[in-house]
N, C-alpha and C positions, 0 to 999 in steps of 0.2 A: 327250804334250805337257806342258809346265811352265807353271804358273799359280801366282800368289802371292796367298794369301788371309789377310788380317789379319796380314801378316808371315810367314806360314809357306808353304814351298813345297809344292805338291801335284802329283803326276803323274797325268795323265788319259790314258785311252786315246784319247778323241776329244773334238772340240769339243762344247760344250753351249751352249744358250741360257741366260741368267740364270734363267728359269723352270724349265728342266730341272734346273739345278744346285740351285736352292732346293728343288726337289721331292726330290732325293737326300739333302738335309739335313734334310728335314721341316720347312722354313721357309716354304713357298709359302703365301701367304694370311695370314701374320703381319705385324704392323707392323715393318717393316724398311726401311732405306735401303741402296741399293748404290751404291757409287762405283767406277768402273773407270778406272784410269789418270788420276785426278784429276777426273774428270767424273761427276756424279750421273746415273744412268740412271732416267729416269721409270718408274714403275711400269706405265704403259701401254705401255712397250717392252720389259718383261721377256720376253714371249713371242717377240719377234723379234731381240732383241739377242744376238749370238753372242759368246761369249767365245773370245778367241784366245790363241795361243801367247805366253807371257811377259806376259800381261796381269796387272795388279796390282789386285786387288780389296780394297775395305774394305767390310765388311758390319756394320751397326749395327742392334741390335734395340732397339726402344723398350720401356721397362720402366715400368709405371704405379706410382704410389705416392703418399704423401702424408705 
């Protein structure tokens, strides 16, 4: 299945939840925001929200500094 992440096309073997995908990228538990098809996915829904064919994801990691 094809999914677009931060403007790049990715080919996945099967659907994943947001949490499963973040775990594959070693990003689960980090300060990030996930938007799918223009809508922010609340962190409380990461475990249940399934990413589907042709979804467009934008993932933004928070970086501290001063």
